[in-house]
C-alpha positions as CSV (number, residue, x, y, z in Angstrom):
1,M,32.1,-14.7,-3.9
2,T,34.1,-11.5,-3.4
3,E,37.1,-11.1,-5.6
4,F,40.4,-10.3,-3.9
5,D,42.5,-8.3,-6.3
6,T,46.2,-7.2,-5.8
7,S,45.4,-3.7,-4.6
8,M,43.1,-5.1,-1.9
9,K,45.7,-7.6,-0.8
10,N,48.4,-5.0,-0.6
11,S,46.2,-3.0,1.8
12,C,45.9,-5.9,4.2
13,P,49.3,-6.1,6.1
14,L,48.3,-8.8,8.6
15,Y,46.7,-11.0,6.1
16,S,49.6,-10.6,3.7
17,F,52.1,-11.6,6.5
18,L,50.0,-14.7,7.3
19,I,49.8,-15.8,3.7
20,K,53.6,-15.3,3.3
21,Y,54.3,-17.3,6.5
22,A,51.9,-20.0,5.5
23,H,53.8,-20.5,2.2
24,S,57.3,-20.1,3.5
25,N,57.8,-23.9,4.1
26,V,58.6,-23.2,7.8
27,I,58.4,-26.2,10.2
28,P,56.3,-25.0,13.1
29,F,57.3,-26.2,16.6
30,H,54.8,-23.7,18.0
31,M,51.2,-23.7,18.9
32,P,48.5,-24.2,17.7
33,G,48.8,-28.0,17.9
34,H,47.3,-28.7,14.5
35,K,50.6,-27.4,13.1
36,M,49.3,-25.1,10.3
37,G,46.5,-27.4,9.4
38,K,48.3,-30.7,9.2
39,G,46.4,-32.2,12.1
40,L,42.9,-30.9,11.1
41,L,40.3,-32.9,9.3
42,E,39.9,-32.2,5.6
43,E,36.1,-32.1,5.9
44,F,36.4,-29.5,8.7
45,L,38.8,-27.3,6.8
46,S,36.7,-27.4,3.6
47,N,33.5,-26.4,5.5
48,I,34.9,-23.7,7.8
49,S,33.2,-20.8,6.0
50,R,29.9,-22.7,5.9
51,I,29.8,-23.6,9.6
52,D,30.6,-20.0,10.7
53,I,27.0,-19.4,11.9
54,T,25.2,-18.0,14.9
55,E,22.5,-19.2,17.3
56,I,19.8,-20.5,15.1
57,P,17.2,-23.2,15.8
58,G,19.1,-26.4,16.4
59,S,22.6,-24.9,16.9
60,D,22.1,-24.4,20.7
61,N,23.5,-21.5,22.8
62,L,26.9,-21.7,24.6
63,H,25.6,-19.6,27.5
64,Y,22.5,-21.7,28.0
65,P,23.3,-25.1,26.4
66,E,20.5,-27.5,26.1
67,G,21.1,-29.3,22.8
68,V,24.1,-30.1,20.7
69,I,26.6,-27.9,22.6
70,N,25.4,-29.5,25.9
71,E,25.9,-33.0,24.3
72,A,29.4,-32.1,23.0
73,Q,30.4,-30.8,26.5
74,Q,29.1,-34.0,28.2
75,L,31.2,-36.1,25.8
76,A,34.2,-34.0,26.6
77,A,33.6,-34.4,30.3
78,K,33.5,-38.1,29.9
79,A,36.7,-38.2,27.8
80,F,38.7,-36.0,30.1
81,G,37.4,-37.6,33.3
82,A,35.5,-34.6,34.7
83,D,32.1,-34.1,36.3
84,L,31.4,-31.2,34.0
85,T,33.2,-29.6,31.0
86,F,32.6,-26.1,29.6
87,F,33.8,-25.0,26.1
88,L,35.9,-21.8,26.1
89,V,36.1,-19.7,23.0
90,N,38.2,-16.9,24.6
91,G,41.1,-19.2,25.4
92,S,42.3,-20.4,28.8
93,T,42.4,-16.7,29.8
94,A,38.6,-16.6,29.9
95,G,38.6,-19.8,32.0
96,I,41.1,-18.4,34.5
97,L,39.1,-15.1,34.8
98,A,35.9,-17.0,35.4
99,A,37.3,-19.5,37.8
100,V,39.0,-17.0,40.1
101,N,36.0,-14.7,40.1
102,A,33.6,-17.6,40.8
103,V,35.6,-19.1,43.6
104,C,36.4,-15.8,45.3
105,P,33.3,-13.7,44.4
106,K,33.7,-11.2,47.3
107,G,37.4,-10.6,47.1
108,G,39.7,-11.9,49.8
109,K,42.9,-13.9,49.4
110,I,44.0,-16.7,47.1
111,L,47.2,-18.6,47.5
112,A,49.1,-18.9,44.2
113,A,52.4,-20.2,42.8
114,R,54.4,-17.2,41.5
115,D,55.0,-18.9,38.1
116,C,51.4,-18.1,37.1
117,H,50.4,-16.6,33.8
118,R,49.6,-12.9,33.7
119,S,45.9,-13.8,33.1
120,F,45.8,-14.9,36.8
121,I,47.0,-11.4,37.9
122,N,44.3,-9.9,35.7
123,A,41.7,-12.1,37.3
124,A,42.8,-11.1,40.8
125,I,42.7,-7.4,39.9
126,I,39.1,-7.7,38.5
127,A,38.0,-9.8,41.5
128,G,39.7,-7.5,44.1
129,I,41.7,-10.4,45.4
130,E,45.1,-10.2,47.0
131,P,47.3,-13.1,45.9
132,V,49.5,-14.7,48.6
133,F,52.4,-15.9,46.5
134,L,54.6,-19.0,47.0
135,L,57.9,-19.1,45.1
136,P,58.3,-22.4,43.2
137,R,61.6,-24.2,43.4
138,I,64.2,-23.4,40.7
139,N,66.1,-25.9,38.6
140,E,69.6,-24.4,38.5
141,E,70.6,-26.4,35.5
142,F,68.0,-24.9,33.2
143,N,67.2,-21.8,35.3
144,I,63.5,-22.5,35.2
145,S,60.9,-22.9,37.9
146,T,59.7,-26.3,38.8
147,F,56.9,-26.5,41.4
148,I,55.8,-25.3,44.8
149,D,56.7,-27.2,48.0
150,S,53.5,-28.8,49.5
151,C,55.0,-28.4,53.0
152,E,55.3,-24.7,52.4
153,L,51.8,-24.7,51.1
154,E,50.5,-26.4,54.2
155,E,52.3,-24.0,56.5
156,V,50.7,-20.9,54.8
157,L,47.2,-22.5,54.9
158,R,47.6,-23.4,58.5
159,K,48.6,-19.9,59.5
160,D,46.1,-18.0,57.3
161,S,42.5,-19.2,57.4
162,S,41.3,-16.3,55.3
163,I,42.8,-17.8,52.2
164,Q,39.9,-19.0,50.0
165,A,41.5,-21.1,47.3
166,V,44.8,-22.4,45.8
167,F,45.9,-21.6,42.3
168,V,48.7,-23.4,40.5
169,T,50.1,-23.8,37.0
170,R,50.9,-27.3,35.9
171,P,52.5,-28.3,33.5
172,S,54.7,-25.3,33.1
173,Y,55.6,-23.8,29.8
174,Y,58.7,-26.0,29.9
175,G,56.6,-29.1,30.4
176,I,57.4,-29.7,34.1
177,C,54.6,-31.5,35.9
178,G,54.9,-31.1,39.7
179,D,53.4,-33.3,42.3
180,I,49.8,-32.0,42.0
181,E,48.4,-34.9,43.9
182,R,50.1,-33.7,47.2
183,V,49.1,-30.1,46.5
184,I,45.4,-31.1,46.0
185,E,45.4,-33.4,49.1
186,T,47.0,-30.6,51.2
187,A,44.5,-27.9,50.1
188,H,41.5,-30.2,50.5
189,R,42.5,-31.0,54.1
190,Y,41.9,-27.3,54.7
191,N,38.7,-27.4,52.6
192,K,40.2,-25.1,50.0
193,P,39.3,-25.6,46.3
194,V,42.2,-26.0,43.9
195,I,42.3,-24.3,40.5
196,V,44.9,-25.6,38.0
197,D,46.0,-23.7,35.0
198,E,46.7,-26.8,32.9
199,A,46.8,-24.8,29.6
200,H,49.7,-26.8,28.3
201,G,48.4,-30.2,29.4
202,A,45.2,-31.0,27.4
203,H,46.9,-34.0,25.9
204,L,48.1,-35.6,29.2
205,R,45.0,-37.7,29.7
206,F,45.6,-39.6,26.5
207,G,49.2,-40.5,26.7
208,R,50.4,-43.9,27.9
209,N,52.8,-43.4,30.9
210,F,52.4,-39.6,30.7
211,P,52.1,-37.5,33.8
212,R,48.5,-37.7,34.9
213,S,46.1,-34.8,34.3
214,S,45.0,-32.6,37.2
215,V,41.4,-33.5,36.4
216,E,42.2,-37.2,37.2
217,M,44.0,-36.2,40.4
218,G,41.0,-34.4,41.8
219,A,41.5,-30.7,41.1
220,D,38.3,-28.8,41.5
221,I,38.7,-26.7,38.4
222,T,41.2,-27.5,35.6
223,I,41.6,-25.2,32.6
224,Q,43.2,-26.5,29.4
225,S,44.1,-24.8,26.1
226,A,43.1,-27.3,23.5
227,H,44.8,-25.2,20.8
228,K,48.2,-25.6,22.5
229,T,48.7,-29.3,22.3
230,L,45.7,-30.8,20.5
231,P,44.6,-30.4,16.9
232,A,42.3,-27.4,17.7
233,L,42.1,-23.8,16.6
234,T,43.6,-20.9,18.5
235,Q,41.4,-19.7,21.5
236,A,39.7,-23.1,21.8
237,A,39.9,-24.3,25.4
238,Y,38.2,-26.4,28.0
239,L,37.2,-25.8,31.6
240,H,36.7,-29.0,33.6
241,V,35.0,-29.2,37.0
242,N,34.9,-31.7,39.8
243,T,31.9,-30.3,41.5
244,G,32.2,-31.1,45.2
245,R,33.6,-27.7,46.3
246,I,32.5,-25.5,43.4
247,D,29.3,-23.4,43.1
248,V,28.5,-24.4,39.6
249,T,25.8,-21.8,39.2
250,G,28.2,-19.0,40.1
251,L,30.8,-20.5,37.7
252,R,28.3,-20.5,34.9
253,A,27.5,-16.9,35.5
254,A,31.2,-16.0,35.6
255,L,31.8,-17.8,32.3
256,S,29.0,-15.9,30.6
257,M,30.5,-12.7,31.9
258,F,34.0,-13.3,30.5
259,Q,33.1,-15.1,27.2
260,S,31.8,-13.5,24.0
261,T,28.1,-13.3,23.6
262,S,28.8,-14.2,19.9
263,P,30.8,-17.4,20.4
264,S,32.4,-18.9,17.4
265,Y,30.8,-22.1,16.2
266,I,34.1,-22.9,14.3
267,L,36.0,-22.9,17.6
268,M,33.3,-25.0,19.4
269,A,33.3,-27.5,16.5
270,S,37.1,-27.5,16.8
271,L,36.8,-28.5,20.5
272,D,34.3,-31.2,19.7
273,I,36.5,-32.7,16.9
274,A,39.8,-32.4,19.0
275,R,38.1,-34.4,21.8
276,A,37.0,-37.1,19.4
277,V,40.4,-37.4,17.7
278,M,42.2,-37.7,21.0
279,E,39.6,-40.1,22.5
280,I,39.8,-42.5,19.5
281,Q,43.3,-42.0,18.2
282,G,45.2,-40.1,20.9
283,E,47.0,-42.9,22.7
284,R,48.3,-44.5,19.4
285,K,49.4,-41.1,17.9
286,L,51.1,-40.0,21.1
287,A,53.0,-43.3,21.3
288,L,54.2,-42.7,17.7
289,L,55.2,-39.2,18.5
290,I,57.3,-40.4,21.5
291,E,58.9,-43.0,19.2
292,Y,59.9,-40.2,16.7
293,I,61.4,-38.1,19.5
294,H,63.5,-41.0,20.8
295,E,64.7,-41.8,17.3
296,A,65.6,-38.2,16.6
297,R,67.4,-37.7,20.0
298,R,70.2,-39.8,18.6
299,H,71.2,-36.9,16.3
300,L,72.5,-35.1,19.4
301,G,74.4,-38.2,20.6
302,N,76.8,-37.1,23.3
303,N,76.7,-33.4,22.3
304,R,77.9,-31.7,25.4
305,F,77.0,-28.3,24.2
306,I,73.2,-28.9,24.4
307,K,71.3,-30.0,27.5
308,E,67.8,-31.4,26.9
309,L,65.3,-31.2,29.7
310,G,63.4,-34.4,28.8
311,P,66.1,-36.9,29.9
312,V,66.9,-34.8,33.1
313,K,65.4,-35.9,36.3
314,I,63.7,-33.1,38.2
315,P,63.1,-33.8,42.0
316,E,59.5,-34.5,42.8
317,C,58.4,-33.7,39.2
318,D,57.7,-35.4,36.0
319,T,58.2,-33.9,32.6
320,D,55.9,-33.9,29.6
321,P,57.7,-36.1,27.0
322,T,56.3,-34.0,24.1
323,R,57.7,-30.7,25.4
324,L,61.2,-30.3,23.9
325,V,63.3,-28.0,25.9
326,F,67.0,-27.4,25.0
327,N,69.4,-25.4,27.1
328,M,72.0,-23.7,25.0
329,A,74.1,-22.1,27.7
330,P,77.0,-24.7,27.4
331,A,77.4,-23.6,23.8
332,G,77.7,-19.9,24.8
333,I,74.6,-19.1,22.8
334,T,71.4,-17.5,24.2
335,G,68.0,-19.0,23.5
336,F,67.1,-15.9,21.6
337,E,70.0,-16.2,19.3
338,T,69.3,-19.9,18.7
339,E,65.7,-19.1,17.8
340,R,66.8,-16.6,15.2
341,I,69.4,-19.0,13.7
342,L,66.9,-21.8,13.4
343,R,64.3,-19.6,11.7
344,S,66.7,-17.8,9.3
345,K,69.0,-20.7,8.4
346,Y,66.9,-23.8,8.8
347,G,63.3,-22.7,8.4
348,V,62.4,-24.0,11.9
349,Q,60.2,-21.8,14.2
350,V,60.2,-22.6,17.9
351,E,57.5,-21.8,20.3
352,M,59.6,-19.6,22.6
353,S,63.1,-18.7,23.7
354,D,64.5,-17.2,26.8
355,L,68.0,-16.3,27.9
356,F,69.0,-19.9,28.4
357,N,66.6,-22.2,26.5
358,I,64.4,-22.8,23.5
359,V,61.1,-24.5,23.8
360,C,59.5,-26.6,21.1
361,I,55.9,-27.9,21.2
362,A,55.6,-31.4,19.6
363,T,52.1,-32.7,19.0
364,I,50.4,-35.6,17.2
365,S,50.3,-33.4,14.1
366,D,54.1,-33.5,13.7
367,T,55.8,-36.1,11.5
368,R,58.8,-38.2,11.9
369,Q,60.6,-36.0,9.4
370,D,59.7,-32.8,11.3
371,I,61.1,-34.2,14.6
372,G,64.2,-35.5,13.0
373,Y,65.0,-32.3,11.2
374,L,64.7,-30.3,14.4
375,Y,67.3,-32.4,16.2
376,K,69.6,-32.4,13.2
377,S,69.3,-28.7,12.8
378,L,70.1,-28.1,16.5
379,D,73.2,-30.2,16.2
380,E,74.4,-28.2,13.2
381,V,73.7,-24.9,15.0
382,V,76.0,-25.8,17.9
383,Q,78.7,-27.1,15.6
384,K,78.7,-23.8,13.7
385,H,78.1,-21.3,16.5
386,V,79.6,-22.7,19.7
387,R,81.8,-20.2,21.6
388,P,83.6,-20.1,24.9
389,V,81.3,-19.4,27.8
390,K,82.1,-16.3,29.9
391,A,81.6,-16.3,33.6
392,D,79.0,-13.6,33.4
393,F,77.4,-14.8,30.2
394,L,73.9,-14.7,31.5
395,C,72.3,-13.4,34.7
396,K,69.6,-15.4,36.5
397,P,66.1,-14.2,37.2
398,P,65.6,-12.8,40.8
399,G,65.2,-15.5,43.4
400,I,63.0,-13.7,45.9
401,L,59.6,-12.0,45.8
402,P,59.6,-8.2,45.4
403,E,58.5,-6.3,48.5
404,K,54.8,-5.4,48.4
405,A,54.2,-1.7,48.9
406,A,50.5,-1.4,47.8
407,G,47.5,-3.7,47.1
408,L,47.2,-5.2,43.7
409,K,44.0,-3.4,42.6
410,E,44.9,-0.2,44.6
411,A,48.2,0.0,42.6
412,W,46.4,-0.8,39.3
413,L,43.9,2.1,39.8
414,A,46.5,4.6,41.1
415,D,47.9,7.5,39.2
416,Y,51.2,6.7,37.5
417,K,54.1,8.1,35.5
418,A,56.6,6.7,33.1
419,V,60.3,6.6,34.0
420,D,63.4,5.1,32.5
421,V,63.9,1.5,33.6
422,E,67.3,2.4,35.0
423,E,65.7,5.1,37.2
424,S,62.9,2.9,38.5
425,V,64.8,1.2,41.4
426,G,63.0,1.7,44.7
427,K,59.8,2.9,43.0
428,V,56.4,1.0,43.1
429,C,55.4,-0.8,39.9
430,H,52.0,0.1,38.3
431,D,51.8,-2.5,35.5
432,I,52.3,-6.3,35.1
433,I,55.9,-6.8,33.9
434,T,56.4,-10.1,32.1
435,P,59.1,-11.4,29.9
436,Y,56.9,-12.8,27.2
437,P,56.8,-15.6,26.5
438,P,56.3,-17.3,28.9
439,G,54.2,-14.6,30.5
440,I,55.2,-15.2,34.1
441,P,55.1,-11.9,36.1
442,L,58.5,-10.5,37.1
443,L,56.6,-7.6,38.8
444,C,53.0,-7.2,39.8
445,P,51.2,-3.9,40.5
446,G,52.1,-2.6,43.9
447,E,55.5,-4.3,44.1
448,T,58.8,-2.4,44.7
449,I,61.3,-2.5,41.8
450,T,64.7,-3.7,42.9
451,E,68.1,-3.3,41.3
452,E,68.2,-7.1,40.6
453,I,65.0,-6.9,38.7
454,V,66.2,-3.9,36.6
455,R,69.4,-5.8,35.8
456,Y,67.4,-8.8,34.6
457,I,65.0,-6.8,32.5
458,T,68.0,-5.0,30.9
459,E,69.7,-8.4,30.3
460,V,66.6,-9.8,28.5
461,L,66.1,-6.7,26.4
462,D,69.8,-6.5,25.4
463,A,69.8,-10.2,24.4
464,G,66.9,-9.6,22.0
465,G,64.0,-10.7,24.2
466,K,60.7,-9.0,24.9
467,V,59.4,-7.8,28.2
468,N,55.7,-6.9,28.2
469,G,55.0,-3.8,30.2
470,I,58.2,-2.1,29.2
471,A,57.3,0.6,26.6
472,P,59.5,1.6,23.6
473,G,62.5,3.5,24.8
474,G,62.9,1.5,27.9
475,K,60.1,3.2,30.0
476,I,58.2,1.6,32.9
477,N,55.1,2.9,34.6
478,V,55.5,3.5,38.4
479,L,53.1,5.0,40.9
480,A,53.2,8.8,40.8
């Protein structure tokens, strides 16, 4: 076995960071769902290097599965309630790319909720598809999107018969589960297949009294990131199919196109194990997790400086009880600042923060002590850092779609130049601009940049957030 001396370790900055983080005693409320190995099987961990193999006799082939991979996928389909399930080793991104390109192989239009992940925009660019966007409703209390209106969906489908499919995200990064049943029923009345980005909902099927999975509700394709909420490794994901409206042959071809030709057997084994764990132990372990959350919630008591999304009722939506979202605006603290304090002072790392909120992912790998410490730490943060709230404390994200000045792919392939963000008002965007996380596009290629959008980008950056697509120095690419 190769020896790893000090000089070699010092020349590996990424590895050095990871080892330092792994031994920092941090409490992770971020993905992957195995929580730094706590939820993984000891036998799996001890054999990882030995099972990192390739296609040999007996190991099967992900792109043409006939043996053990095929058997594992069939077991997953049964567990998740699908007709077919495909293993994804390039994350939900690969599933979204494949699904969109398979359902709309010749371009055209696809109706999509605007709170989609940027991977959907990438898929549309590759396929030459023009998205027809619907704005989801906004919850003013938390300043987050909830879900699209099925009546608005029906109106668009009735007026535009050239739309080939419907694409929605559910649950959201914040755990909001919109009325997917009505969306699916509406789309199917117009014979349109429904693709659901359910990256954050792989666990829903196994929870007692949880929002139901889109697979169970009849979605044609449902894509789930096992690594987000299950005890699985990063990039491990599932694509589930209800086959009535889907060309499965075309989908298989698209999956082969967008997945590695050297798929990781470690990731595939991770998917196989995660399914087994959830199928056999998931309901019991999720029930325990909910018990831990309800116990810990008492730490906040009647704390009026923190609003928690879980107990709040969202019209026509359910919420994932394991997604812990805390709004810090009443305390006069941004989500970004709260994240930094929790990490530096309490050793808690959240999944994401925005101007208003922090988001914590809780899974069956978390302990009662982990959950209790999170709530106790948040209570102390507010006690120590609460400040008067100014009227203009935070600006809200733009509430209307930007004007479309060029086609998506046309803009992506066009010549461009970099300008200061402040000078970009009125110009046409070249890139995908996304505050990240959560990765929801603020601007897509071909859309006109408005003063309101520039103000929001500046607000996020000034508050310590990140906006993908904005280069160092505050530059943005616009059409030349």
